[in-house]
C-alpha positions in Angstrom: 1.6 19.2 5.4 -0.6 18.8 1.9 1.6 15.8 0.9 2.2 14.3 4.6 -0.9 13.5 4.6 -1.4 12.4 0.9 1.2 9.9 2.1 -0.9 8.6 4.7 -4.0 8.5 2.8 -1.4 6.6 0.0 -0.7 4.7 2.5 -4.0 3.8 4.0 -5.3 3.1 0.7 -2.4 0.4 0.5 -3.6 -1.1 3.8 -6.9 -1.5 2.9 -6.6 -3.0 -1.1 -3.7 -5.9 1.2 -6.2 -6.7 3.3 -8.7 -7.5 0.3 -6.3 -9.4 -1.4 -6.0 -11.6 1.8 -9.7 -12.0 1.9 -10.2 -12.8 -2.2 -7.0 -15.1 -0.5 -8.8 -17.5 1.9 -12.3 -16.8 0.4 -14.5 -19.0 -2.0 -15.9 -15.8 -4.1 -13.7 -16.5 -7.0 -14.4 -20.0 -7.8 -11.6 -20.4 -10.4 -7.9 -20.6 -8.6 -5.6 -18.9 -11.4 -8.0 -16.1 -11.9 -7.9 -16.6 -7.9 -4.2 -16.2 -8.1 -4.0 -13.7 -10.5 -6.2 -11.2 -8.5 -4.3 -12.0 -4.8 -1.4 -11.9 -6.4 -2.0 -8.1 -8.0 -3.6 -6.6 -4.6 -0.6 -7.8 -2.3 1.6 -6.8 -4.8 -0.1 -3.2 -5.3 -0.4 -3.0 -1.7 3.3 -3.3 -0.7 5.2 -1.4 -3.3 2.3 1.1 -2.1 3.0 1.0 0.9 7.0 1.1 0.7 6.3 3.4 -1.4 4.5 5.8 1.3 7.1 4.8 3.9 10.1 5.5 1.9 8.7 9.0 1.1 7.6 10.4 4.5 11.0 9.6 5.7 12.7 11.3 3.5 10.5 14.3 3.5 10.8 14.4 7.5 14.4 14.2 6.4 14.4 17.3 4.2 12.5 19.1 6.4 14.6 19.0 9.5 17.9 19.7 7.6 16.1 22.2 6.7 15.6 23.8 10.2 19.8 23.8 10.4 
């Protein structure tokens, strides 16, 4: 149960980081284009990797629980 809650918070955090990366890409908060590119690519990469990792762990934990019940 606690790992499921941990995965959900990790997924939500990754989604928030991805949204922040999109906002930084579309705004003029950072005037230097190269620095903006590095920050945005880092935020999007970390966010998408976190989402993929969280979703793959939640499906494998569900399969483990189903196998234990049988």
